[in-house]
C-alpha positions in Angstrom: 3.4 4.0 -9.8 4.0 0.7 -8.3 6.2 -1.4 -10.5 4.9 -5.0 -10.3 7.8 -6.1 -12.6 10.3 -5.5 -9.7 8.9 -8.5 -7.9 10.8 -11.8 -8.2 8.9 -14.8 -9.5 9.6 -16.8 -6.4 7.4 -14.6 -4.2 3.6 -14.2 -4.3 3.4 -10.9 -2.5 5.1 -8.0 -0.8 6.7 -7.8 2.6 5.7 -5.0 4.9 9.1 -3.3 4.3 8.6 -3.4 0.5 5.1 -1.8 0.8 6.5 0.7 3.3 9.1 1.8 0.7 6.7 1.8 -2.2 4.3 4.2 -0.6 6.8 6.1 1.6 4.9 5.2 4.8 6.3 3.8 8.0 6.5 0.0 8.2 4.6 0.0 11.5 1.7 1.7 9.6 1.7 -1.0 7.0 1.6 -3.6 9.7 -1.3 -1.8 11.4 -3.2 -1.5 8.1 -2.6 -5.3 7.5 -4.0 -6.1 11.0 -7.0 -3.9 10.4 -7.7 -5.5 7.0 -6.7 -2.5 4.8 -4.0 -4.7 3.3 -4.8 -8.3 2.7 -2.5 -11.3 2.3 -1.2 -14.0 4.6 0.7 -14.2 7.9 3.2 -17.0 8.5 2.0 -19.1 11.4 5.3 -19.5 13.2 7.3 -16.3 12.3 4.3 -13.9 12.2 5.7 -12.2 9.1 3.1 -10.7 6.8 2.9 -11.1 3.0 0.7 -8.6 1.3 -1.0 -9.6 -1.9 -0.4 -7.8 -5.2 -4.1 -7.1 -5.6 -4.2 -5.4 -2.2 -1.2 -3.2 -3.1 -2.8 -2.2 -6.4 -6.1 -1.3 -4.6 -4.2 0.8 -2.0 -2.4 2.6 -4.8 -5.7 3.4 -6.5 -7.1 4.7 -3.3 -4.0 6.9 -2.7 -4.4 8.3 -6.3 -8.0 9.2 -5.6 -7.0 11.0 -2.4 -4.3 13.0 -4.3 -6.9 14.0 -6.9 -9.4 15.1 -4.2 -6.8 17.1 -2.4 -5.7 18.9 -5.6 -9.3 19.7 -6.4 -9.8 21.1 -2.9 -6.7 23.3 -3.2 -7.8 24.5 -6.6 -11.3 25.3 -5.3 -9.7 27.3 -2.4 -7.5 29.2 -4.8 -10.5 30.3 -6.9 -12.1 32.0 -3.9 
């Protein structure tokens, strides 16, 4: 789902805005997830901007895929009743 090839070689991670667009979630939610440790990366000391590491983005993508599968299974189980 997430195309890692779209990243430029000069950056080592994703901005909160990029992650927001990738997963179609509000940027504020991405920031909260970063602050809670769900997304990992670094925070610039003077600007406070967050850079989310590629491994963290891949892990979040895998988690979202598992949730989608679980919801589909739940819906299928309800339909069989």
